[in-house]
C-alpha positions in Angstrom: 30.9 138.5 89.9 33.6 138.8 92.4 37.0 137.5 91.4 38.1 137.2 95.0 38.8 133.3 96.1 35.8 131.7 97.6 36.1 129.4 100.3 33.5 127.0 102.0 34.7 125.6 105.5 32.7 122.7 107.0 33.2 121.6 110.7 31.0 120.6 113.7 32.9 123.1 116.0 31.0 126.3 115.3 33.6 128.4 117.0 36.0 127.2 114.5 33.9 127.5 111.6 33.4 131.2 112.9 36.7 132.1 113.7 38.3 130.6 110.8 35.4 132.5 108.1 36.1 135.7 110.2 39.5 135.7 109.8 39.9 134.4 106.2 37.2 137.7 105.2 39.7 140.0 107.1 42.4 138.6 104.7 40.2 139.6 101.7 38.8 135.9 100.8 35.1 135.2 100.6 34.3 132.6 102.8 31.1 131.0 104.2 31.1 128.5 106.9 28.6 125.6 107.9 28.3 123.0 110.7 26.9 120.1 108.7 28.1 118.3 105.5 24.3 118.1 104.9 24.1 121.9 104.2 26.7 121.8 101.3 24.4 121.4 98.5 22.2 123.9 99.6 24.7 126.8 99.8 26.7 125.3 96.4 23.3 126.8 94.9 24.5 130.3 95.7 28.2 129.9 96.5 30.8 129.1 94.0 33.9 127.8 96.0 37.5 127.7 95.1 38.2 125.7 97.9 36.8 123.6 100.1 38.0 123.0 104.0 36.4 120.3 106.4 37.4 118.3 109.4 37.8 114.6 108.9 35.7 114.0 111.8 32.3 115.0 110.1 29.4 112.6 110.3 25.9 112.4 108.5 27.4 112.6 105.5 31.1 111.8 106.5 33.9 113.6 104.7 34.4 110.6 102.2 30.5 110.8 101.3 30.8 114.9 100.8 33.9 114.2 98.6 31.9 111.5 96.4 28.8 114.0 96.2 31.2 116.9 95.1 33.1 114.8 92.3 29.7 113.4 91.2 27.4 116.5 91.4 26.0 118.2 88.2 25.6 121.7 90.3 29.9 121.6 90.3 31.1 122.5 86.9 34.7 122.5 88.2 37.0 120.3 90.6 37.3 121.7 93.9 40.5 121.2 95.9 39.7 119.9 99.2 41.8 120.5 102.8 40.7 118.2 105.4 41.6 119.3 109.2 42.1 116.9 112.0 43.3 116.6 115.6 45.3 113.6 114.8 46.8 112.6 111.4 47.3 108.8 111.3 48.8 106.5 108.3 45.2 105.5 107.3 43.6 109.0 107.4 46.9 110.0 105.2 45.9 106.8 102.8 42.5 108.0 102.4 43.5 111.3 101.7 45.5 110.3 99.1 42.8 107.9 97.6 40.5 110.6 97.5 42.4 113.2 95.9 42.5 116.0 99.0 45.2 118.6 98.3 46.6 118.5 102.2 45.8 117.6 105.9 46.1 120.5 108.2 46.6 119.5 111.9 44.5 121.4 114.6 45.0 123.6 116.4 45.2 125.3 113.1 48.2 128.0 113.2 46.5 130.8 111.1 49.5 131.7 109.3 50.3 128.3 108.1 47.0 127.9 107.1 46.9 130.8 105.1 50.3 130.0 103.3 48.6 126.6 102.2 45.4 128.2 101.0 47.2 131.0 98.9 49.4 127.9 97.5 46.4 125.8 96.5 44.4 128.8 95.2 47.1 130.4 93.5 45.8 129.4 89.8 45.8 132.1 87.3 42.4 131.5 86.4 39.0 130.9 88.3 36.8 128.1 88.3 34.1 129.8 86.1 37.1 130.6 83.6 38.3 126.7 83.9 34.5 125.7 82.9 34.6 127.7 80.0 37.0 126.0 78.1 36.9 123.1 75.8 38.9 120.2 75.1 40.8 120.9 71.7 42.0 117.0 71.4 
């Protein structure tokens, strides 16, 4: 198993997904991009992400439905940080992000250096998800 940070990008804009995925790979990340949230759980059977990045405009399923499915999934044995991307940040979106526990909202168009800095801050944990899943609660 690679110890590179694994990232899944979900956005309905295939060009955006391809461009961000390629730039992340060039920076040393393992990344997979999909254009439909329904493909996520199929991908999760092969790819164990350290971070999910997706558009707040996803439909069928919506990003909120994706978050709920990720949190309640038996396929995922660790908490995955999530970043949302959007063109317009509204107070309602900020509230939804807080309620659903997302780590950050990034406004499009993405400035890649800021994007990369955010990813590095969020994934800077000293242990990988597979390490966290092996620990037991000693309480």
